[in-house]
Every structure is written in C-alpha cells, then in structure tokens.
C-alpha positions in Angstrom: 57.1 18.9 -17.3 54.3 17.4 -15.3 54.9 14.3 -13.4 52.6 12.3 -15.7 54.8 12.8 -18.7 56.5 9.7 -20.0 59.7 10.4 -21.8 59.3 7.2 -23.7 55.9 7.7 -24.9 55.6 8.2 -28.6 54.0 11.5 -28.2 56.8 13.0 -26.2 59.3 11.4 -28.4 57.7 13.1 -31.4 57.8 16.5 -29.6 61.5 16.0 -28.5 62.6 14.9 -32.0 61.0 18.2 -33.4 63.4 20.1 -31.0 66.4 17.9 -31.5 66.4 16.3 -34.8 67.3 12.8 -35.8 70.7 11.2 -36.8 70.4 8.7 -39.6 72.9 5.5 -39.3 74.5 4.3 -42.4 72.5 1.1 -42.0 69.3 2.9 -43.1 68.1 2.5 -46.7 65.9 5.5 -46.9 66.2 6.1 -50.6 64.5 2.6 -51.0 62.3 2.4 -48.1 61.0 6.0 -47.3 59.3 9.0 -48.9 61.6 11.5 -50.4 62.0 14.7 -48.6 60.0 17.2 -50.7 59.9 20.7 -49.5 57.1 21.9 -51.8 56.0 25.0 -50.4 55.8 23.8 -46.8 57.1 26.8 -44.6 58.5 24.5 -41.8 58.7 21.0 -43.5 61.9 19.5 -44.4 62.4 16.1 -42.8 61.8 12.3 -42.7 58.3 11.1 -42.2 58.0 8.1 -40.0 55.2 6.3 -38.1 55.7 5.8 -34.5 53.7 3.6 -32.1 50.1 4.3 -31.5 49.8 5.4 -35.0 51.6 8.7 -34.4 53.2 10.3 -37.4 56.4 12.4 -37.0 58.5 14.6 -39.4 62.1 14.4 -38.1 64.6 17.2 -38.9 67.6 15.8 -40.7 69.5 18.5 -42.4 69.4 21.5 -39.9 72.5 22.7 -38.1 71.1 21.6 -34.6 70.7 17.9 -35.8 74.2 17.0 -35.2 73.8 17.1 -31.4 70.6 14.9 -31.3 70.6 12.1 -29.0 68.1 10.3 -31.2 69.4 7.8 -34.0 67.6 5.5 -36.5 69.1 2.2 -37.3 67.9 -0.6 -39.7 68.4 -3.9 -38.1 67.2 -7.2 -39.6 64.9 -5.3 -42.0 63.3 -3.1 -39.2 63.8 0.4 -38.5 64.7 1.0 -34.8 64.9 4.2 -32.9 67.3 4.8 -30.2 67.8 7.8 -27.7 71.5 7.7 -27.0 72.1 3.9 -26.4 68.6 3.1 -25.3 66.3 1.3 -27.6 62.9 3.0 -27.7 60.7 1.3 -30.3 60.4 0.4 -33.8 59.2 3.0 -36.4 57.9 2.6 -40.1 58.9 5.0 -42.7 56.1 5.1 -45.1 57.3 4.2 -48.5 57.4 6.7 -51.5 54.0 6.8 -53.3 54.1 5.3 -56.8 51.8 7.9 -58.1 54.5 10.6 -57.5 56.1 9.2 -60.7 53.0 9.2 -62.7 52.3 12.2 -65.2 48.9 14.2 -65.4 47.3 14.4 -68.9 49.2 17.7 -69.3 52.6 16.0 -68.8 53.3 17.3 -65.4 54.8 14.9 -62.7 52.2 14.3 -60.0 54.9 14.8 -57.3 55.2 18.4 -58.6 51.3 18.9 -58.0 50.6 17.6 -54.5 52.5 15.9 -51.8 51.6 13.6 -49.1 51.7 15.1 -45.7 51.1 12.3 -43.3 48.0 10.7 -44.4 46.5 13.5 -46.5 47.5 15.2 -49.7 48.7 18.8 -49.5 48.4 21.1 -52.6 49.7 24.7 -52.9 47.6 25.5 -55.9 48.5 29.1 -57.1 51.3 31.5 -57.5 54.1 32.1 -55.0 53.2 33.9 -51.7 53.4 37.7 -52.8 55.6 38.6 -49.7 58.5 36.9 -51.6 58.2 39.2 -54.6 58.3 42.5 -52.6 61.3 44.7 -52.5 62.7 44.2 -49.8 61.1 40.7 -49.3 58.4 40.7 -46.6 58.1 37.0 -46.0 57.8 35.4 -42.7 61.3 35.1 -41.3 61.1 31.3 -40.7 59.6 30.4 -43.9 61.2 28.4 -46.8 58.1 28.6 -49.1 59.9 30.8 -51.7 62.9 28.7 -51.8 61.3 25.6 -53.5 59.5 26.9 -56.5 60.6 25.4 -59.8 63.0 22.8 -57.9 60.4 20.4 -56.6 57.2 21.8 -57.6 55.1 23.5 -60.2 54.1 27.2 -59.4 50.7 27.1 -61.0 48.6 23.9 -61.4 45.4 23.5 -63.5 42.2 22.0 -62.1 42.6 19.0 -64.2 46.3 18.5 -62.9 44.9 18.7 -59.3 42.0 16.3 -59.8 44.1 13.7 -61.6 46.7 13.7 -58.7 44.0 13.5 -56.2 42.3 10.5 -57.8 45.8 8.9 -57.9 46.4 9.5 -54.3 42.9 8.2 -53.4 43.7 4.9 -55.3 47.0 4.2 -53.8 47.1 6.0 -50.5 43.3 5.8 -49.6 43.2 9.5 -48.6 40.1 11.1 -47.2 41.2 14.7 -47.0 42.9 17.2 -49.4 44.4 20.4 -48.0 44.7 23.4 -50.2 47.0 26.3 -49.3 47.8 29.7 -50.6 50.2 32.4 -49.5 49.5 36.1 -49.6 47.6 37.1 -52.8 46.4 40.6 -51.7 43.2 39.0 -50.4 42.4 36.8 -53.5 43.7 33.6 -52.1 40.3 31.9 -51.1 38.6 33.1 -54.3 41.4 31.7 -56.4 40.7 28.2 -54.9 37.0 28.1 -55.7 37.4 26.2 -59.1 39.6 23.6 -57.4 37.1 23.1 -54.6 34.2 22.7 -56.8 35.9 20.2 -59.1 37.3 18.1 -56.1 33.9 18.0 -54.4 32.1 17.1 -57.4 34.5 14.4 -58.7 35.7 12.8 -55.6 33.7 13.8 -52.7 36.7 14.0 -50.4 37.0 16.1 -47.3 38.5 19.5 -48.2 40.5 21.9 -46.0 41.6 25.4 -46.9 44.4 27.3 -45.6 44.6 30.9 -46.6 45.3 34.5 -45.3 42.0 36.1 -44.4 39.8 37.1 -47.3 39.1 40.6 -48.1 35.3 39.9 -47.6 34.4 37.4 -45.0 31.2 36.4 -46.8 33.1 34.3 -49.2 33.7 31.9 -46.2 29.8 31.6 -46.3 30.2 30.5 -50.0 32.9 28.0 -48.8 30.6 26.4 -46.3 28.0 26.1 -49.1 30.4 24.3 -51.3 31.0 21.7 -48.6 34.4 22.8 -47.4 35.1 21.0 -44.3 38.0 22.7 -42.5 39.6 26.1 -42.5 42.8 27.1 -41.0 44.8 30.3 -40.5 48.6 30.6 -40.2 48.7 33.5 -37.6 52.1 32.1 -36.6 52.6 34.4 -33.4 50.0 35.3 -30.8 52.2 38.0 -29.2 51.6 41.3 -31.2 55.1 42.5 -30.8 56.8 39.3 -31.8 54.3 39.0 -34.8 55.7 42.2 -36.1 59.2 40.9 -35.9 58.6 37.5 -37.3 56.0 38.3 -39.9 56.6 41.7 -41.4 54.5 41.2 -44.3 51.5 39.8 -42.5 51.8 42.6 -40.0 51.9 45.4 -42.7 49.5 43.9 -45.2 47.0 42.0 -43.2 47.4 42.8 -39.5 47.1 40.2 -36.6 43.7 41.5 -35.6 42.4 40.6 -39.0 43.6 36.9 -38.4 41.8 36.8 -35.2 38.7 38.4 -36.7 38.7 35.6 -39.4 39.1 32.9 -36.8 36.2 34.2 -34.8 33.8 34.7 -37.7 34.5 31.3 -39.4 34.5 29.2 -36.2 31.0 30.7 -35.4 29.9 29.9 -39.0 31.4 26.5 -39.4 31.1 25.1 -35.7 33.5 24.0 -33.0 36.5 22.1 -34.2 36.4 22.9 -37.8 38.6 25.9 -37.7 42.2 26.1 -36.7 44.7 28.8 -35.8 48.3 28.0 -36.4 51.0 29.1 -33.9 54.8 28.4 -34.1 56.1 27.4 -30.5 59.7 28.8 -29.9 59.4 32.0 -31.6 57.6 33.8 -28.8 57.4 33.3 -25.0 55.6 30.1 -24.1 53.1 32.1 -22.1 52.0 34.0 -25.2 51.6 30.8 -27.2 49.4 29.4 -24.1 47.3 32.5 -24.3 46.7 32.0 -28.1 45.7 28.3 -27.4 43.2 29.5 -24.8 41.9 32.2 -27.0 41.3 29.9 -29.9 39.6 27.3 -27.8 37.4 29.9 -26.3 36.2 30.8 -29.8 35.6 27.2 -30.7 38.7 26.8 -32.7 41.6 24.2 -32.6 45.2 25.2 -32.2 47.6 23.8 -34.8 50.8 24.0 -32.8 54.1 23.7 -34.6 57.7 23.7 -33.3 60.0 26.2 -34.8 62.3 24.7 -37.2 65.4 26.7 -38.6 65.2 25.5 -42.2 68.1 25.8 -44.5 68.2 29.0 -46.4 65.7 30.8 -44.4 66.3 34.2 -42.5 66.1 32.2 -39.2 68.3 29.3 -40.4 71.0 30.0 -37.9 68.6 30.2 -34.9 68.3 27.3 -32.5 65.0 25.4 -32.1 63.4 25.8 -28.6 64.3 23.3 -26.0 61.4 20.8 -25.2 61.2 21.9 -21.5 60.5 25.6 -22.8 57.6 24.7 -25.1 56.2 21.6 -23.3 53.8 23.8 -21.1 52.1 24.9 -24.3 51.7 21.4 -25.5 50.3 20.4 -22.2 47.6 23.0 -22.4 46.6 22.1 -26.1 44.5 19.1 -25.4 43.2 20.4 -22.0 42.0 23.7 -23.5 40.2 22.1 -26.3 38.3 19.6 -24.0 37.4 22.2 -21.5 35.7 24.4 -24.3 34.1 21.4 -26.0 36.3 21.9 -29.2 35.6 18.8 -31.2 38.8 16.7 -31.9 39.7 13.8 -34.2 36.2 13.4 -35.7 37.3 12.6 -39.3 38.9 9.4 -40.3 42.4 8.9 -41.5 43.8 12.3 -41.0 47.3 12.2 -39.3 49.8 14.9 -39.7 53.6 14.5 -39.3 54.6 18.3 -38.9 52.4 19.1 -35.9 51.5 17.8 -32.6 47.7 16.9 -33.0 45.8 18.0 -30.0 44.6 14.5 -29.3 48.2 13.3 -29.4 48.8 15.7 -26.5 46.4 13.8 -24.3 49.6 12.0 -23.3 50.6 15.2 -21.4 47.4 15.8 -19.6 47.0 15.1 -15.9 43.3 16.2 -15.7 41.1 13.7 -14.0 38.3 15.5 -12.4 34.7 14.3 -13.1 33.7 17.3 -15.1 36.6 16.9 -17.5 36.1 13.2 -17.9 32.5 13.8 -18.8 33.5 16.2 -21.5 35.8 13.6 -22.8 33.1 11.1 -22.8 30.8 13.5 -24.6 33.5 13.9 -27.4 33.9 10.1 -27.7 30.1 9.6 -28.3 30.1 12.4 -30.9 33.1 10.8 -32.5 31.3 7.4 -32.9 28.4 9.2 -34.7 30.8 11.4 -36.9 32.8 8.4 -37.9 29.7 6.6 -39.0 28.6 9.7 -40.9 32.0 10.0 -42.7 32.1 6.3 -43.4 28.7 6.5 -45.2 29.8 9.7 -46.9 33.4 8.8 -48.0 33.3 4.9 -48.5 30.1 4.5 -50.5 
C-alpha cells in the first residue's frame, strides 16, 4: 500500500469490501429499499449493490463464507443507510431501488427481470444458451464461475430479439441507461455471430451504446462486422494472465480456446477499434499479483483497458470454500491499473453514465496513484480534453 492510500476513501472501501464482505444489521430494510440479489449468469456476481460517495458503485458480498468475519456493517438510521468499519462511521451509502420494469412482462409473457439485469448503471443481457463448458462431461467450466447454477431459477436461458428490445426500452425509460452489455459463454466460436441479430435490432431501435463480451471468434473478421454495425466496446474474459494458473482455473478455455487466442483477439480488436474500446478481464486473487500486473501492463501496451475483478468464492462453485484475497495482496495490481492506462494513452471514462459495481474501474483507482511527474500530468490533461469532446459527442448521439 503506498503512503497516499486513504483507507476511508470510497475507492479503497469498495476494494476492501470486495475482499471482506459486508454484514447487514437487522435495522436494514433491503427487501423494500434495494435491488434484489439476482445472480443471472454473472460468474462472480452475488451481492448487494450500493452507491458510495463520489458516485462509486459497489457490489458487496453478503452470503459467502468469509463475510462472517467482515469488519464492515450496514445500518439503517433515521431513514439513511450508514456504513461502519468496526465501530467507526465511514459515510452514508445509497442502495439503488429495485427497478419497476423488472416486474413487467414482454409481449411474449416473459418477466423482464429474467431477460436483463441492471449491473450498476447499465443493462446486462446474456442472450443465448448456457456456456457449453457446463454441458461437457466432466464439466470444463471455469472453477470460480457460477453461471451454470442460475439457469431456470432467475433467468430465461434463451431470449428472443423482441424480448430483449422491449426490456431495453423499459430500462431506458426508467433507469435512463446509455449502455447495453451482451454476454455469451463458450459456444464453439459461434458466440459473436449469435449476437448479430440482437445488436442490429438494438442499434436500429434504440441507438444505445453496445458492448459485447464473448470468447474469441473463429474468424476475427467478424469483429470488423461488429465495428461496422456500430458496436462501441468489446471485452474478453481471459480471467488469468499466468499460463500455468490459466490451465488450473480455466480448463475449458485452456483446452478449447487457448490463452494465446485471447491475447491475439485483444491485440487484433484493440488495433481495429482504437485505444480504450477493448478490455481484457483478469481476476485478482487467483494468481500471483505480479502476474496480474504483467497482464495489466500487456493490455495497456496494446491499447486495451483491464477489467480487474476480485475473486469471490460464490456459493456452489468449485472454489466456494476458498478464501478471497487479502486487500494488501492485490492492492499493488489496483495501484497499477490507472497508471498503466494513462502512461499508454488508453482512454478512460469517455462515455456517460457507465458505472459498474462488480469491478474497480480504472478511473476509480486514481485514488491509489501517487504519480505526479509532469509527463504523467500532461497525459491526464490530454485525456480530460478528449473526454470533454467525447461527452459532447455522446450527448448529441444519445440524447437527441
């Protein structure tokens, strides 16, 4: 931990809660005041969403085994939710309310909460069949992942284009979303192609920003098609940067895709889409921190952002009995996240109203940076100017 890190800063508290969880006092009325905990095919998602000061969203673990030892406690006092660490009051937080559109039905009779789920300020949609790693015998799913545990319970496995468009429009009306994130699991290279009808319809009928998260396609030329359709962001869940740990944690990806294929896809698409519009996802706490840092630097050197998660031992998964990392173990990776992006001119935080609760955004990790040399400050200033122009562009595009 560098000497500049403030343990009461909302960014640090978010990271620390990822590692320690949150205890809910009986004074809280989350069923009435907060979003329900919907684990719809989110590999590491299972907690309470809340908004911290500075507009920072956090997803706090509640149910996992390690939470019983957490120093963090949430109370409701005089109608306000207050966060404490041990006996010290930190600050007030706001649990976002359950969206009303969750209880609406599509024209086909499906509940909208079973089509898409709010993840922070954007809508996440897993459009197609279950990740095929879960169907293999023996199962080849990533060992931390809970995706295959939720189908049929909280979500529809297959959605129609109309289901998706209707749900997105409802989310636009109520939540004022600007971004829709499509996700697929392993589909033998067919994942990206399977999303094309959804992307075309969403772009035509809503004009929203669209992100796509799929395993690498069989033919990288399909990414040129995505760009021509107006896709705004791509992400690749490589999960682990260390080749040896990748084999252990992600057996299906290792056998059927390969880590190198992920790296090739990130390099190709980042060059195609431009700096800051492609992300590689890594999970901190499942490999030595030096390897996670090496991944952050590799992505930045190739113009890509790092989406850095914290390992969460979700209930029912292969790794359910493991412990999450200690914050001091993974903090060096988060300290590097913002700095590496700025040093390589990887654009951050350009689009409006995109806040995610499950990961530390690189711009949130500015709180951990102690860079103050002139060259670094000039690069930050350049990004700030680009952001002003980008926000004006997006405002004209999205809020006509």
